[in-house]
N, C-alpha and C positions, 0 to 999 in steps of 0.2 A: 414551596417555602421560600426559595431564593431563585427567581427567574433569571438571574445573571450568573449562575454557577455553571461555567463552561464544562467542567468535568461531568456534571450530571447529564448534560446533553450528549456528550461523548459516550458515556456509559449506557444511556438509553439506546443510542444508535447500535452499540454492540449487542445489547439484549434483543433489540428488534431484528437485527441481522440473523440471529440464531433461530427465531421463531416465525418470522413473517413469510408470507407468500411472495413470489416473484413480482407480483403486481404492486407490492408495497415497498419495494426497494427505494423508491423516491423518498419515502418517509425516513428511511435510514440515512440517506444522503442529506436530507434536510436537518436531521439531528446533528450530524457532523458539521454541516455548514454553519449552523447556529453556534455550536461550540467554538468554531474558528472565528466567527464574528465577535464573540464575547472575549476570546483570548487568541489573538492571531499568532501567538507563540506556542500554542498547544500542539506540539509535534505529533503526539499520539492521535489526535483527531485527523490530522492530514494523512497519517499512515492508514488509519481505519477507513477514511473516505477513499483513498487511493485503492486500497484492497477491494472495497465495494465496487468501485468503478471497474477495476480490472477483472475481478472474478465473478461478480454478480450481474453487472450490466454490460460487460464487454465494451466499455468506453475507455479504450486504451489511451486516447489523447488526453482525456481528463485525468486519468491515473498518472500519466507522465508529468502533467502540470503539477499535481500534488507532490509527487516524488521530487520534482525540481525544487518546490518550495521547502520541503523537508530538508533537502541538502543545503539550501541557503540558510536555514536556521541551525542545522546540525551537520556540518560538512563531513563528518565521519560516520554517518548513519549506515551501518552495514546492510540493514534490511532494505533501505531505499535503493542502494546500489544494486543489490541482487534482484530486487523486484523490477526495477526499471530496466536492468540489463536483460531480464527474461522477456519483457515486453518487446524490447528492441530486437532480440533474437527471433522471436516468433513472428515479428513483422518484417523480417529480412534486413534490418539495419544492423548488419554484422559488426561494422567498425565501432558503432556506438555501444553495442552489446559487449564487445571485447573490452572496450575501455572500462565500462562499469564493472564487469566481472573481474578484471585485473585489479581495479581499485578495491573491490571487496576482498580479494585475496590478500592484497597488501595490508588491509586493515586487520584482518583476522583469518589467516589461512585455514586453520583447523575448522572453525565454525563455518566459513564459506564453503569449504569442500563438503561438509556434512549437509548443509542446506541444499547445495547443488546436487549432491548425490541423491538425496531424498526426492527432489524435484524430478530428476532424471528417471528415477524408479517409477514415479507416478505416471510420467509420460509414457514410458515403455509398457506399463501395465494397463494403460488406457484409463487411469483414474484421474487424469488432469481435468 
């Protein structure tokens, strides 16, 4: 009905990510990319695309680029700092990881600890 509705592409990307096969992840990324092209300030589309890059396609470089863009739009985005920090940690960039995780703690200590504890539990149980 409205081919210029950025949120629709973002939501379709979310829906596709839940039901598609690994071979179709490029379509998920295309939806988020279209949403971003239509609305370059749509933070949620960058977060969703970064999550897809990080967790579904293992493209950590692209994920970091998207998290960087989120932080340029929303400098206090807790999720972006935690997610980017975890990528840095897993890739051995400990100073960058420490910076991001300390920033996350300074923004919202209770929520950051909860997210980090949940992530740590998943890693130790092999569910990551």
